[in-house]
Each structure stands twice: as structure tokens, then as C-alpha cells.
C-alpha positions as CSV (number, residue, x, y, z in Angstrom):
1,X,-132.0,-81.3,56.7
2,X,-129.4,-79.0,54.2
3,X,-128.1,-75.9,54.7
4,X,-130.4,-74.4,51.9
5,X,-133.8,-75.2,53.4
6,X,-132.5,-74.4,57.0
7,X,-131.8,-70.9,54.9
8,X,-135.1,-70.7,53.1
9,X,-137.0,-71.1,56.4
10,X,-134.9,-68.9,58.4
11,X,-136.4,-66.7,56.2
12,X,-139.9,-66.6,56.1
13,X,-140.1,-67.5,59.8
14,X,-139.1,-63.4,60.3
15,X,-141.6,-62.1,58.2
16,X,-144.4,-64.8,59.0
17,X,-144.0,-63.5,62.8
18,X,-144.5,-60.2,62.0
19,X,-147.5,-60.6,59.9
20,X,-149.1,-63.1,62.6
21,X,-148.6,-60.4,65.4
22,X,-149.5,-57.3,63.1
23,X,-152.8,-59.0,62.1
24,X,-153.7,-60.0,65.2
25,X,-152.9,-56.7,66.8
26,X,-155.4,-55.3,64.2
27,X,-157.8,-57.4,65.1
28,X,-157.8,-57.3,68.9
29,X,-157.6,-53.3,68.5
30,X,-160.9,-52.9,66.2
31,X,-162.4,-55.4,68.6
32,X,-161.2,-53.5,71.7
33,X,-162.9,-50.1,69.9
34,X,-166.5,-52.2,69.2
35,X,-166.1,-53.5,73.2
36,X,-164.4,-50.7,75.4
37,X,-167.5,-48.9,75.9
38,X,-169.0,-51.8,77.4
39,X,-166.3,-52.6,79.3
40,X,-166.5,-49.6,80.7
41,X,-169.9,-49.6,81.6
42,X,-169.9,-52.9,83.0
43,X,-166.1,-51.9,85.1
44,X,-164.4,-54.9,83.6
45,X,-161.0,-55.1,85.5
46,X,-157.8,-54.7,83.3
47,X,-156.7,-58.7,84.3
48,X,-160.7,-60.1,83.2
49,X,-160.1,-57.7,79.2
50,X,-156.5,-58.4,79.1
51,X,-157.9,-62.3,79.8
52,X,-160.3,-62.0,77.3
53,X,-158.4,-60.8,74.5
54,X,-155.7,-64.4,75.9
55,X,-158.7,-66.3,74.8
56,X,-159.3,-64.4,71.9
57,X,-156.3,-65.4,69.9
58,X,-157.0,-69.0,69.5
59,X,-160.2,-68.1,67.2
60,X,-158.7,-65.4,65.4
61,X,-155.3,-67.4,64.5
62,X,-157.3,-69.7,62.3
63,X,-158.3,-66.9,60.0
64,X,-155.0,-64.7,60.3
65,X,-153.0,-67.8,59.8
66,X,-153.5,-68.0,55.7
67,X,-153.4,-64.4,54.9
68,X,-150.0,-64.0,57.3
69,X,-148.0,-67.2,55.4
70,X,-148.5,-66.0,52.1
71,X,-147.9,-62.8,52.6
72,X,-145.0,-64.0,54.4
73,X,-144.2,-66.2,51.8
74,X,-143.8,-62.8,48.8
75,X,-142.0,-60.6,50.9
76,X,-139.4,-63.9,51.2
77,X,-139.2,-64.3,47.7
78,X,-139.5,-60.6,46.6
79,X,-136.7,-60.4,49.1
80,X,-134.5,-63.4,47.6
81,X,-135.2,-62.1,43.7
82,X,-134.1,-59.1,44.3
83,X,-130.5,-59.9,45.7
84,X,-130.4,-62.6,42.7
85,X,-130.5,-65.5,45.5
86,X,-133.3,-67.7,43.5
87,X,-130.8,-67.1,40.1
88,X,-127.8,-67.9,42.1
89,X,-129.3,-71.1,43.7
90,X,-130.6,-72.0,40.1
91,X,-127.5,-71.6,38.3
92,X,-126.1,-74.0,40.6
93,X,-128.3,-76.9,39.3
94,X,-131.0,-76.9,41.9
95,X,-134.9,-76.8,39.9
96,X,-137.1,-73.9,41.2
97,X,-139.7,-76.6,42.4
98,X,-136.9,-78.0,45.0
99,X,-136.2,-75.1,46.3
100,X,-139.9,-73.9,47.1
101,X,-140.3,-77.7,48.6
102,X,-139.6,-76.3,52.3
103,X,-142.6,-73.6,51.9
104,X,-144.9,-76.3,50.7
105,X,-143.4,-78.2,54.1
106,X,-144.4,-75.1,56.2
107,X,-147.6,-74.6,54.7
108,X,-148.6,-78.2,54.7
109,X,-147.7,-77.8,58.8
110,X,-149.1,-74.6,59.1
111,X,-152.4,-76.3,57.7
112,X,-151.7,-79.5,60.8
113,X,-151.1,-76.5,63.7
114,X,-154.1,-74.7,62.4
115,X,-156.3,-78.1,62.1
116,X,-155.5,-78.6,65.6
117,X,-156.3,-75.2,67.2
118,X,-159.8,-74.9,65.4
119,X,-160.3,-78.9,66.6
120,X,-159.1,-78.5,69.7
121,X,-158.9,-74.9,71.3
122,X,-160.8,-72.6,68.6
123,X,-164.1,-73.8,70.0
124,X,-164.4,-73.4,73.1
125,X,-161.9,-70.1,73.1
126,X,-164.6,-68.6,71.0
127,X,-167.7,-69.4,73.3
128,X,-165.9,-68.2,76.6
129,X,-165.3,-65.0,75.1
130,X,-168.8,-65.3,73.3
131,X,-170.0,-65.5,77.0
132,X,-168.0,-63.1,78.5
133,X,-169.3,-60.1,76.8
134,X,-172.8,-61.5,77.1
135,X,-172.2,-61.5,80.9
136,X,-170.6,-57.9,81.3
137,X,-173.5,-56.5,79.3
138,X,-176.1,-57.8,81.1
139,X,-177.2,-56.1,84.3
140,X,-177.6,-59.2,85.5
141,X,-174.0,-61.2,84.6
142,X,-175.6,-64.8,85.8
143,X,-179.0,-65.2,83.9
144,X,-177.1,-65.5,80.5
145,X,-175.2,-68.4,82.2
146,X,-179.0,-70.2,82.6
147,X,-180.9,-72.2,80.3
148,X,-184.5,-72.6,80.8
149,X,-186.8,-75.0,79.7
150,X,-184.3,-77.2,77.7
151,X,-185.5,-79.8,75.9
152,X,-182.6,-83.0,74.2
153,X,-183.1,-86.3,73.0
154,X,-181.0,-88.9,72.5
155,X,-182.7,-90.5,69.2
156,X,-179.9,-93.5,69.6
157,X,-181.2,-94.8,73.2
158,X,-185.3,-93.4,72.7
159,X,-184.1,-90.9,75.2
160,X,-185.8,-87.7,75.6
161,X,-184.9,-85.2,78.1
162,X,-187.0,-82.0,79.6
163,X,-185.1,-79.5,82.2
164,X,-186.9,-77.2,83.7
165,X,-183.5,-75.4,84.6
166,X,-180.1,-75.6,83.4
167,X,-177.2,-73.9,85.0
168,X,-174.2,-74.4,82.5
169,X,-171.6,-73.4,84.7
170,X,-172.3,-76.0,87.9
171,X,-173.9,-77.9,85.2
172,X,-176.8,-78.2,88.4
173,X,-180.3,-79.6,86.9
174,X,-184.1,-78.4,88.4
175,X,-187.7,-80.7,88.1
176,X,-186.3,-82.9,85.7
177,X,-188.0,-85.6,83.5
178,X,-186.2,-88.4,82.0
179,X,-188.6,-90.3,79.4
180,X,-187.7,-93.9,77.8
181,X,-189.8,-94.6,74.7
182,X,-189.8,-98.5,72.9
183,X,-189.1,-98.7,69.5
184,X,-193.2,-98.3,68.4
185,X,-193.4,-94.7,70.2
186,X,-194.8,-95.8,73.5
187,X,-193.3,-94.8,77.5
188,X,-191.3,-97.5,78.5
189,X,-190.0,-95.7,81.7
190,X,-190.2,-92.1,83.5
191,X,-187.2,-90.2,85.7
192,X,-188.4,-88.1,87.8
193,X,-186.6,-85.6,89.8
194,X,-186.1,-82.4,92.1
195,X,-182.8,-81.5,91.1
196,X,-179.5,-83.1,89.0
197,X,-176.1,-82.5,89.9
198,X,-172.8,-83.8,88.1
199,X,-170.4,-85.6,90.3
200,X,-167.6,-87.8,89.5
201,X,-168.6,-88.2,86.3
202,X,-172.2,-89.6,86.7
203,X,-175.1,-88.1,87.4
204,X,-177.3,-87.5,90.8
205,X,-180.8,-87.3,91.5
206,X,-182.9,-85.8,94.5
207,X,-186.3,-86.9,95.2
208,X,-186.1,-89.4,92.1
209,X,-189.4,-91.3,91.3
210,X,-189.1,-93.7,88.4
211,X,-192.0,-95.0,87.3
212,X,-192.3,-97.7,85.0
213,X,-195.2,-99.0,82.3
214,X,-195.7,-102.4,80.9
215,X,-196.3,-102.9,76.9
216,X,-199.8,-101.6,76.5
217,X,-198.5,-98.5,78.3
218,X,-200.0,-98.5,81.6
219,X,-197.6,-97.5,85.2
220,X,-196.6,-100.4,87.6
221,X,-195.9,-99.7,90.9
222,X,-193.9,-96.5,91.2
223,X,-190.3,-96.3,93.5
224,X,-188.9,-93.1,95.1
225,X,-185.5,-92.4,95.8
226,X,-184.3,-89.1,97.9
227,X,-181.0,-89.0,96.4
228,X,-179.9,-92.0,93.6
229,X,-177.0,-92.3,91.1
230,X,-178.6,-92.2,87.7
231,X,-175.8,-95.4,86.8
232,X,-178.0,-95.7,83.6
233,X,-178.0,-92.5,81.8
234,X,-174.9,-91.9,79.4
235,X,-175.7,-87.9,79.1
236,X,-172.9,-85.9,80.4
237,X,-173.3,-81.9,80.8
238,X,-171.3,-81.3,77.1
239,X,-174.6,-82.7,75.4
240,X,-176.6,-80.2,76.6
241,X,-174.1,-77.8,76.6
242,X,-174.2,-78.0,72.6
243,X,-177.7,-78.1,72.1
244,X,-177.7,-74.1,73.5
245,X,-174.7,-73.1,71.2
246,X,-174.5,-72.1,68.3
247,X,-172.6,-74.7,65.6
248,X,-170.0,-72.1,65.1
249,X,-168.8,-73.1,69.1
250,X,-168.6,-76.6,68.4
251,X,-166.0,-78.8,67.0
252,X,-166.1,-81.1,64.0
253,X,-166.4,-84.2,66.1
254,X,-168.9,-82.6,68.5
255,X,-170.7,-81.2,65.4
256,X,-170.5,-85.6,64.2
257,X,-171.9,-86.7,67.7
258,X,-174.8,-84.0,67.2
259,X,-176.0,-85.4,63.7
260,X,-175.6,-88.6,65.3
261,X,-177.8,-88.3,68.2
262,X,-180.1,-86.5,66.6
263,X,-181.7,-88.4,64.0
264,X,-184.8,-86.8,63.5
265,X,-183.7,-83.1,62.6
266,X,-185.2,-81.3,59.4
267,X,-183.2,-81.7,56.0
268,X,-182.5,-77.9,55.8
269,X,-181.0,-78.3,59.4
270,X,-179.3,-80.8,59.0
271,X,-178.1,-79.3,55.6
272,X,-176.7,-76.4,57.9
273,X,-175.2,-78.4,60.3
274,X,-173.2,-80.5,57.5
275,X,-172.3,-77.5,56.0
276,X,-170.6,-76.3,59.4
277,X,-169.1,-78.9,60.0
278,X,-167.1,-79.2,56.5
279,X,-166.1,-76.1,56.3
280,X,-164.6,-76.5,60.3
281,X,-162.8,-79.2,58.6
282,X,-162.0,-77.6,55.5
283,X,-160.6,-74.1,56.2
284,X,-157.1,-74.9,57.9
285,X,-156.1,-76.5,54.7
286,X,-156.1,-72.9,53.6
287,X,-152.9,-72.5,54.1
288,X,-151.7,-75.0,51.9
289,X,-153.7,-73.9,49.2
290,X,-152.2,-70.5,49.9
291,X,-149.0,-71.9,49.8
292,X,-149.1,-73.6,46.7
293,X,-150.9,-70.2,44.8
294,X,-148.2,-67.7,46.9
295,X,-144.9,-69.6,45.6
296,X,-145.4,-69.3,41.5
297,X,-146.8,-65.7,42.3
298,X,-144.2,-64.5,44.2
299,X,-141.3,-66.4,41.4
300,X,-142.9,-64.9,38.9
301,X,-143.6,-61.1,40.0
302,X,-140.3,-60.6,42.3
303,X,-138.1,-59.0,39.7
304,X,-141.2,-56.8,38.8
305,X,-141.7,-55.5,42.5
306,X,-143.4,-56.8,45.3
307,X,-146.4,-55.0,45.1
308,X,-147.8,-56.4,42.2
309,X,-147.6,-60.3,43.2
310,X,-148.9,-59.3,47.0
311,X,-151.9,-57.3,44.8
312,X,-152.5,-60.6,42.4
313,X,-152.2,-63.0,45.5
314,X,-154.7,-60.7,47.8
315,X,-156.7,-60.6,44.8
316,X,-156.8,-64.6,44.6
317,X,-157.1,-64.8,48.5
318,X,-160.2,-62.6,48.5
319,X,-161.7,-64.4,45.8
320,X,-161.0,-68.0,47.6
321,X,-162.9,-66.4,50.4
322,X,-165.6,-65.4,48.6
323,X,-166.2,-68.5,46.5
324,X,-166.3,-70.4,49.9
325,X,-169.2,-68.3,51.5
326,X,-170.8,-68.5,48.7
327,X,-170.5,-72.2,48.2
328,X,-171.9,-72.5,51.8
329,X,-175.2,-70.4,51.2
330,X,-175.8,-72.6,48.5
331,X,-175.3,-75.8,50.8
332,X,-177.2,-74.3,53.4
333,X,-180.0,-74.0,51.2
334,X,-179.8,-77.5,49.4
335,X,-178.4,-76.8,46.1
336,X,-175.3,-77.9,46.7
337,X,-174.5,-81.1,48.8
338,X,-172.5,-80.0,52.1
339,X,-169.1,-81.2,51.2
340,X,-169.0,-80.3,47.6
341,X,-169.7,-76.7,48.9
342,X,-167.2,-76.3,51.4
343,X,-164.4,-78.4,49.3
344,X,-164.9,-77.1,45.7
345,X,-162.5,-73.8,46.5
346,X,-160.0,-75.8,48.1
347,X,-160.1,-78.0,45.5
348,X,-160.2,-75.9,42.5
349,X,-157.4,-73.5,43.6
350,X,-155.5,-76.6,45.1
351,X,-155.7,-77.7,41.2
352,X,-154.6,-73.9,39.9
353,X,-151.8,-74.0,42.3
354,X,-150.7,-77.6,41.6
355,X,-150.9,-76.4,37.9
356,X,-148.9,-73.1,38.4
357,X,-146.2,-75.1,40.1
358,X,-145.9,-77.8,38.0
359,X,-145.1,-74.9,35.1
360,X,-141.9,-73.5,37.3
361,X,-140.1,-76.1,36.4
């Protein structure tokens, strides 16, 4: 890495850190004002409130990272332009596009980091904080973790589950019925059990009755077991928990697995889930998009004042989010294909940014 690249990066990191911290603090304060009365009424301890906001950060950073990066780039370029540093570097023979390369690399790395957070951490942390607030605002904080009359279908293996009661914390089940069907829709095998537990990566059923059916649907003599390891069942607790979650709490991998297992969903439901899937994959690349947009704006408006560049960049930034949410609505209404409704704004603003970068030479 050249000395000038290190200088650019060091100049960017400080304002980027301050912007991230400021936006996170604003969001936390706003959320605290919304939930403080509920926390006080529930008698939530300070330690639990602190833990709640620690877990809230990953789901928030996905949305504040792009605007923080944009403002940090504009501020850095404004300072360099005001001090004639960019002019001096160009006079030494370096092209403007080469000078902007460290910023582009940061935008690309930021997109990768946000993608990792959005895929691995944010769905879980967002669901945890959602459940935490529900538990604190309900008199019976246990009931929100209990799912009654839970139905689940594994279309790949033609398995239908019906669970009378499922605890999403301990994975304990009550009153279980699992039916395996043949391709023609007739019952092949049925398991009924009073209780179920998830132990060592397997389901263990208690008071199990196994009922087989012949090709004509006639029941054979059932077998009864006091306790049995259900090695033939491949479903995990996560499969059942994901059925109860809103798609916003699922990663892109979990959404794809959900669509793979549930092949008999209605077309509007499939469209909604696919839009959420592509949105989760597209959002992290906003960091790279805003970088490509912010660089030409910052370099052209630096001499006219930082305020002009910030106003123009923010206008484009919020226009981007209006466009992507409008596209999501069209995708959920099946007016546009799911991938196009979400990725089109990225492609449009990416094209604009690349054209403006080319014109910077």
C-alpha cells in the first residue's frame, strides 16, 4: 500500500467512526424513548436494557453504515479540496480516479462486512430484541415463546407435522402428529407422540405410536414405544421456529431453505418471500453504491462548500431508498419479478456512479 493510500484511509476512518457512532446513538436514544415506559413498568433491570441495546446494534448498523460512509467520504473530500491537497496530488501526475481508489476499496469492504452482519448476525439479533420487548411488555413473559397448533410441511419428504404446543426456547413439544404421505397423497406412515425433546441433535419422542398403512390406505398393526429416538426425522428446531418468524428475521439462506421445503405456497406468498430474499442480498451493496455516488459529488462540490455536496448526496441517497421500497412494493404485487424489483435501483445508481467516475478523469 502506497503512502498516499494510507493517508486517504486514515483521513476517512475518523469521520466514518464518528458518523457511525452518531447515527447509532440517535437510533438508540429514539428507541429508548419509545420503550422506556414499558421497561420501567416491567421493572427491567439496567443490565438487561444494556444487553438489549448491544443486541440491537447489528440490525441497526446494516442501515446506518451506508449513510455514515457517504457523509464520511463527503467530509474527507471537502477537507482535502479546501486545503488544496487534491489539486497538489493531481499536479504531481496522479489521476483523480486513482486517488479515489482507496475510497472504492473501503466501499467494497464495507459492503462485504455489512453482508456478513446482515446474513449471520442481524436476523438473529433482530429476532432476539423483538422477542425481548414482547416478553417485557406481556404480563406473562413465557407465553410469547409458546407456539400452539403449529403446522409444518416438508414438501421434499412429503411429511406433515402438527404440534399441539412448541416451546421456542427449550424445543420441547407436546401432542405431536407426523404423517408421511406417498406421491399420490395417501398416508404411508404416521407417528403420534405425547412429548418430544431435542437432545444431541435428534428428536426423542415419548409414548410413541407408529402406524403404517398399506398401498390401499388400510392401517397395519401399530407399534408402541415408551421412548424412541426418531432418527428418520430430519427436521430441526430451527425449521419450526422459522415458520413462526416474519421473513425480516430470516437470513437469505434460511429464506431459500424455506422456499425449497415449502413448494406448495401461494404465488403471492412466494413473491413476497422472494422479494425479501433479494432485498436481504441487495441491501449490503448500498455501501458500494453510495461510495461511487459520493466520490464525484464530493470532488466536484468541494470548492463550493460541503453543505452543497451533502445536500445533493442526501437527496440521491433518499431517492435510492424511495426507489428500492417502491420496487419492493411492485415485486410483492407481482408487477415486476422479485429480483428485478430489488436489484434495479442498485443497477441504476451503480451505472450513474460509474459514469460520473469516468467523467472525473
